[in-house]
Structures are given as structure tokens and as C-alpha cells.
N, C-alpha and C positions, 0 to 999 in steps of 0.2 A: 756496420753490423750491429753495433751497439745501439745506433739510432733507432733501426728496425726494431729491434727487441724492447726499447723503451716505447715506441709507437704501439705495438702489439699489446703490451701491458697496460698502456692507459685506455686502449678501445676494450680490453677485457675487463678493465675496471668499470668502465661506463655501462657495460653489460650487468656486471654484479651488482652495480649500484640500483639499476632498473628492476630488480626482482621485488615483487610484491611480498610483503610478510603476510601470511595466512594465518588466522586465530580460528581456533576450534574449540567449542565447548560440548559439553554433554550435559542434559538434562535427564537425571534419574529419576524414576517415580516406582512406586510400589506395583505399578502395572507394565514397568519396562522402561527402557533405556532409549532416548532419542539424542543424535549427534547432528550438531549444527555447525557451518561455517559462518564466521562474522565477515562483515564486508568492511573492506580497507578505506571504501570511499564514502563511510558513514563514521568517521572516526570519532567524534563525540560520544554516539550511542555505544560505539564498539569499546571504545576505554572506559565509560561510566559502567557498562556491563560487566566488564572483566574485573574492574575494581571491586563492585559489590559482589561479585561471585566469589572471589579471593577472600573477601571478608566473611563469608559465608552468611550474608544478608539474605539470599532467597532459599537457604537451607530450612528445613521443616515446614515452608509454608505450602500453602495447597494451591491446586487448580479450583478455586473457588467458582468461576463462571463458565459453564460449558453449555454449548449450544450445537445441536447436531446440524451439519450442514453449514456451518458459520466458522465458530471458533472455539480454542480453548484458552482459558486467560488465568494467570496465575502470579506469584511472587509477591504479593502484598504482605507486609508484615503484619497486617490486622488478621490474617488468616490463618497466623501460627497458634497453635492450641486452641483454636476456635472451636467453641462447643457447638453440636449438633443443631441446625437449625437458623443459627446466627447469622445476621447479614453483614458480609464482609466485602473487603476490596477497596477501601477508601485511600486515596492517593496520598502521597509522600511530598509535599511541597519543598524538602529539602534535596530532593533528587530529581529536579527537572532539567531538560537538556535541549537546546535550540534545535528546532525541527532540521532534518536532514532528508527532506521528500526528494528523491531522484526519480526521474521519470522512466528510466529503464529497470526499475525494480516494481513488481507488481506483485499483488496479493494471489499468487499461487498457492497450493496445497503446500504446507510445510514452512511458508513464510514466517520468518521471527520477527516481530514487530512491536512498537512502544505504543501504548495508549496514551490518551491526553485528555484533558476537559475540553468541552465543547467550544465552539468559536465565539461564543457570547462572553465567555469569561476568559476566553483564552485566544486572543485574535493573531497571536504570532505562532499558533499551533505548537507550543513547547512540549515536548513529550515528557511523560511521567515515567522514568527509567526504573523507579523502585517497583514496577510490575512489567509484564510482557505478557503478549498473547501470540498464539499460533495458529495459524489458518487452516481448518479443516476444508470448508467451502463444499461445493459440488461440481459435478463435471456438465458442462453445457454443450449444447449443439450449437454448429455455426448459425443457424437460424435464430436461436435464443439470442446469441451475441448481437446479431443484426438487429433485434427487436430491441435490445437495450440501447444499442447506440440511436436508433429512431426515436426512443422514447425521451432522450436526452436532447436530441438535435432538432427535432420538429418545432418543438416549443420557441428554441433560439431562433430559427429561421423565421418563425410567423413573426415573433416579435420584432425582427429587423425588417422584415417585410412590411410591417404596418406603420414603422418609422419613417421608411423611405416612400413607400407606395402609398401616399397619403390622400384623403379625399380630394384635396385640391389638385394633385397630379392626376389623380383617377379623372376628373371632371375635365381637365385639360386635355387629356388622351381622347376623352370620349368626343370632345368638340373637334379636335383635329381629325377624327375619324368621319364624323358627321360632315366635314368640310371636304372630306376627301384628300386631305393633306398629307399624303403617304410618307414622303421625306421627313417632314418634321415629325410625324408619329413615331417612325421607326427610330429616328435619332433619340427621341425622348425615353421611348420604352427601351433601347438599347441601354441607354445610361442608367435608367432605374434598375434593370437587370444587373450591370455590371458593379454598380453600386451595393445591390444586395449580395451578390456573391463576394466581392472583396471584404466587406464588413463581417459577413460569415465567416470568411476564411480566417479573418483576425482574432475572431472571437477565441478566448482562451477556455470556454467552458463547454466547447464542444467535444463530443466523445467519438473516436475511432482507435480502434483496437490495432495494435500492432501484430504484425505477422507471429512475433514470440508470444504476445499475449493470446491470441487465438489457438496456437498451438498447445499452450499450457493449459487454457481453460476448457479445451475441448478433449483432453488426454487425461491429465492428473486431476484437473478441476482447480478450484479456487474461489474467489469472492470478489470479483471485479467492481463492487460497487463502493468498495474502500481505497480503490487506487488514486493517488495523489492527495489523500486526506490524512495519511497517517505514514511515519517513518518506518521503514522495512530495513532492518539492519543485519539480517542473516537468513540463512535457508537450511532446512534440515536436509541432511544427506543419509541419513539412515534412521530407522526406527517409525517410519510411516504407519506401520500398524499399529504402535502405541498411541499415535494420534487418534486413529481410528476407535480404538479401546476405551479411550477417554471421551471422545466424543458421545459413544453411545450408551454411555452411564445415565441411569434414572437420575434425574434431579428434582430438587424442590421448587417451590414457586418463584425464588430467587434466582435459579439456574444453577444451584449448587449441588454438586453431586452428593448423593445420600451416601454413597461410600467415598471416604476421604481418599484423594490422591495426594500423595505427601512428595515434595519436592527436593531435589538436591542437585544444586549446579556446580559442575567442575570446569576449571578451564584445562584443557588437555595439550594445548599448543600455542 
């Protein structure tokens, strides 16, 4: 009896240990409050964001970059008490984090993400966690998503085809056809087709939206062009209307709202 009880305790203990910790933060502004869950499989960004939030690092900073149908970005310390019209939003090299770009997270509306410097100066895609951006995006039709896929994939397939279906191969097939050597023609042509398909399949730069992406982008919307390029470490769970309010603000030539949107970040769980 004692052995059975001990086994049950062990099994229950395994289940308890498997439970994931969920972290929640709220981003308060003078236009309303947004609540976000932070992802546990992006722990570097999660922990760095929580640390800075608890230190009050983001408090009294601004949403300084606002682009309708794209994003709202803020948190930079250079935005704190910035006078009207000042260009702001410089990064902080003391608060960079190694990238945690994960394929199953994508830039749907409300995604909480980390900006970064361009690839030319930042080849390892390190994030600047001293700032953050929230996706506004737009709603797409299925046809528009198909077009986005084709725009990316067609040039890739054409390039691969040129590499394999060379002028020499083309001339060889032309000669075999002229000589009516059907079997040899089919063998070579079939291998060319197979090689093109194989290399295209292995290419990491092709674009194919998952069912989850298509569902999100055709309902709540988002900005798919950013997928795979930046770390997403959280998702809005309430306050989407606040994102809309901020994104709709009138801005100056630097995309800074004419009306300041002041930030306060609190860790609530």
C-alpha cells in the first residue's frame, strides 16, 4: 500500500514539475492599458524585459514611432521627456539580447516584439530589448497571402532553374529531341526536373504560410513580412482597441505622434 502511495506521489510530482510558468505584463498609457502574456520559450527576452520593467526602465518613455497598418514602437530611454519634434528612438547597446526567433510565432496583431539593428551591422540578429514594438498590421485576404508567397518564391525557383537547366543542358535536350532519342531525352529531362524540385524544397528562403498564419492574418491581421526576422516574445491578450487608438494618431515626419503617448510597464504575474 505504501509503495502504491509513493508511486502516485512521484507521478503527481512529475506532472507538477511539467507545469509552465506564465508571465503577464501590462503596458499602461494615457490612451488605455494593454495586457500581454510573455512566452516561456523566449526566456532571454522574457527575463530581460521583466528585469527592465521592474526597474522602471520603460516608465515615462513614449511610443515614439507609430505607423498605421504596421506597428507602434516605444520604450527608448531617449524618448523620456523628449521635447516636441525631437527625433528619438536610439538603441541602447547595454541592453542587447541574443535572438530567439522561433518559427511558430509570427507577426499577428498584438505580437510583442524586440527591434534590432540591420543585418549589415548586426549579422547575429541580436535584439535591442531597451525598446519594444507591438504589431498593428492589417487584415489580408487568402489571395493576398498567395500573392506574397509567389512574390518570394518565383524568383527563387527561377534562379534554381537557371542554375540547373543551363544552356548546355538545353542544347543537349534539343539535340536528343532532334535525333528522336526519346528515352535519353526523358531521362535527362526528368533528372533536371527532380533536381530543381529538390533544391527548391531545401531552400530556406521560400515562403509558405502555415494554417495558423493564414487563420490569423485573414482574421485579426498582422504584418507577415517581418516573420522570421525579429524575435517575438509575447502576445496581447486584452487592449487591442488601445493599439488601434495609438496607431491612428497623427504623426510628424519622423512618425512620432503629435500627441505624446506615455508608457508605464508593470509585471502583474
